[in-house]
Structure formats: C-alpha cells, structure tokens
N, C-alpha and C positions, 0 to 999 in steps of 0.2 A: 812772918809766914807769907807764902805766895798764894795768890788766887789760883784755882784749878788750871785754867788755860796757861797762866804764867809758869806754873810748875811743869806742865807737859812740855812747854817750849824750852825751859831750862834743862830738861832731861836729855836734849839732843846733844850729840857729840860736837865739840868745837872743831871747825875745819882749820887748816893751816892759815887761811885768810883771816878767820876770826881771831886767832892767836896773834897774828901780825898786827891786826888793827888794835887789839887790846893793848899790845906792847906800845905801839905808837901813841895811842890815846893817853895812856897813863904817863908816858914820858912828857907829852905836851902839857898835860894837866899839872904834873909836878913842877915843870919849868915856870908856867904862868903863876903858880902859887909862890914859888921861890923868889921870883922877881917882884912879887906884890902887885901884879897887874890884873890878875884874874882874867875873866873873859873880855876885858877891855883890850887886851893884846890880841891882834888878829892871829889866828892859829897858822895861817899861811905865811906869816912874817918870819918864821924861824924853822929850822930843820932839826929833827931829833934822831937822825939816822946814825950819828956819831955820838961818842960819849962826852963830847965837849961842845958847848955853845958859847961862842965868843961874841961879845957885844961891848957895852961899856965896861962890863966885868966878865970874867970867864966863869961859867957854871958847868958843873960836872953831873952827868946822868949815870944811873946804874939801874938795871932792870933784872927782874927774876921772873921766870915762867913758873907758874904754879899749876897744880893739878886742875883738871877739868876746864882748861882753856883760860884760866884766870892769869892775869899779869899784875905785877907790882913794880912801880918805879919810884925812885927817889932822886931829887935834884938838890945840889948844895954847891957852895962856893969852894969847897975843898974836895979832892978825890974821895970817893966812897969805897971803903974796903970791907964793910960789914957783910955778913952772910945772913941769910934768912932761913928759918926752919919752918916748914909747913906742919901744922898740928891740926888733925881732924878731931874736933871736939866730940863729935858723935861717936867716934871709935874709942875715945879715951874715957868715956863715962862708964 
C-alpha cells in the first residue's frame, strides 16, 4: 500500500515522456540482469533503442506498454516472440 502523498502522486496521468523513460529504463534493467552485471555495468555503455544489443554475444529486447504508463521489457539471447496480457486484479475480484 502507498502512503497518502505517494498515492496522490501515482494518480497523475503519465506523460509521453514518462512512458518513453519507463520503456528505456526497463529495457536497460532487463539487459544488465541478462548479462549478469547488474548496476556494475554503466548504463551509458549500451543503447536500448533497437531490439538487439551486440557485444560479446547478441541479446534481444522486447517491450510492452502497459496501462497507466507502465512498461515491461524482457532481454534474452534468443528473439522473444511471447505476448503479454494485462490483468487488472481489482476488476477481476
């Protein structure tokens, strides 16, 4: 549960810039986890604007925009073809 001020902040609509940042951040986060470096790998040392990152090995990225400005990204050594379905738990109860 969120604290009152956090809740009111989270109720604001996401701007296109917020959505773009969330997409880039989740792509970077998924890549640093996939290569096993975590935050030891400088985030400015690689670009996530394309769906492939070539280094010692090729990694593939896939992103999905979710409702309310959320983003989800996955990184793997093979192309990603899976689809994601958003389920609103509050509406399904």
